C-alpha positions as CSV (number, residue, x, y, z in Angstrom):
1,X,164.3,95.2,116.4
2,X,163.9,94.9,120.2
3,X,164.3,98.1,122.1
4,X,166.9,97.8,124.8
5,X,165.7,98.4,128.3
6,X,167.9,99.4,131.2
7,X,167.9,97.2,134.3
8,X,167.2,99.1,137.4
9,X,168.8,98.2,140.7
10,X,166.8,97.8,143.9
11,X,168.1,101.2,145.0
12,X,166.9,102.8,141.7
13,X,163.4,101.3,142.2
14,X,163.2,102.4,145.8
15,X,164.3,105.9,144.9
16,X,161.7,106.1,142.1
17,X,158.9,104.8,144.4
18,X,159.8,107.4,147.1
19,X,159.9,110.2,144.5
20,X,156.5,109.1,143.0
21,X,154.8,108.9,146.4
22,X,156.4,112.2,147.6
23,X,154.8,113.8,144.5
24,X,151.4,112.5,145.5
25,X,151.9,113.8,149.0
26,X,152.0,117.4,147.7
27,X,149.7,119.6,145.7
28,X,151.8,120.1,142.5
29,X,149.7,118.6,139.7
30,X,152.5,119.1,137.2
31,X,155.0,117.2,139.4
32,X,152.4,114.3,139.8
33,X,151.7,114.2,136.1
34,X,155.4,114.1,135.1
35,X,155.3,110.4,136.0
36,X,152.6,109.7,133.3
37,X,152.9,109.3,129.6
38,X,150.7,111.4,127.3
39,X,148.8,108.3,126.2
40,X,148.3,106.9,129.8
41,X,145.3,104.7,130.4
42,X,144.2,104.5,134.1
43,X,141.3,102.4,135.3
44,X,140.0,102.5,138.8
45,X,136.7,101.0,139.9
46,X,133.9,102.7,137.9
47,X,136.2,105.0,135.9
48,X,138.4,104.6,132.8
49,X,140.7,107.6,132.1
50,X,142.5,107.8,128.7
51,X,145.2,110.4,128.3
52,X,147.2,112.5,130.6
53,X,144.7,115.4,130.7
54,X,141.9,113.0,131.7
55,X,144.0,111.6,134.5
56,X,144.8,115.1,135.6
57,X,141.2,116.3,135.4
58,X,139.4,113.3,136.8
59,X,142.0,111.9,139.3
60,X,145.0,114.0,140.2
61,X,143.2,117.3,140.6
62,X,140.4,115.7,142.7
63,X,142.9,113.9,144.9
64,X,145.1,117.0,145.7
65,X,142.0,119.1,146.2
66,X,140.5,116.6,148.7
67,X,143.7,115.6,150.4
68,X,146.2,118.5,150.1
69,X,149.6,117.6,151.4
70,X,148.4,114.1,152.5
71,X,151.5,111.9,152.8
72,X,151.4,108.7,150.9
73,X,153.9,105.9,150.8
74,X,154.6,102.5,149.3
75,X,154.5,100.1,152.2
76,X,155.8,97.1,150.3
77,X,156.6,96.1,146.8
78,X,157.7,93.2,144.7
79,X,159.3,92.7,141.3
80,X,157.2,91.2,138.6
81,X,158.3,88.5,136.2
82,X,159.3,90.2,132.9
83,X,160.0,93.5,134.5
84,X,158.3,96.2,136.5
85,X,157.2,96.1,140.1
86,X,153.9,96.2,142.0
87,X,153.6,98.5,145.0
88,X,151.1,98.0,147.8
89,X,149.9,101.1,149.5
90,X,147.2,102.2,151.8
91,X,145.7,105.6,152.4
92,X,144.0,106.4,155.6
93,X,142.0,109.6,155.8
94,X,141.2,110.8,159.3
95,X,138.4,113.1,160.2
96,X,138.7,115.6,163.0
97,X,137.6,113.0,165.5
98,X,140.5,110.8,164.5
99,X,138.2,108.0,163.1
100,X,139.2,106.2,160.0
101,X,136.9,107.5,157.2
102,X,138.4,105.5,154.3
103,X,141.1,103.0,153.7
104,X,142.0,101.9,150.2
105,X,144.5,99.2,149.1
106,X,145.9,98.9,145.6
């Protein structure tokens, strides 16, 4: 039996994306992790994290420690065939001289 899925409106998706990125702009690990399932699998270059605690320990905690309160946002997104959406974001971390130290796009 197929599990019914709710269809989100564009406004619902935009609201979710804003809330998600607002969470990453703070330092509340519990708020950030509330967006992830217990059995989450997250892969970034060089690292595979399996489970919510691994993501918290190896990614979320390191991020909020290194960039506390760093605002983040979704600059553009598109809907994927079959459901879901892809969000394109960039993070620029500035040093005290104002030079760009890192820029990542996902």
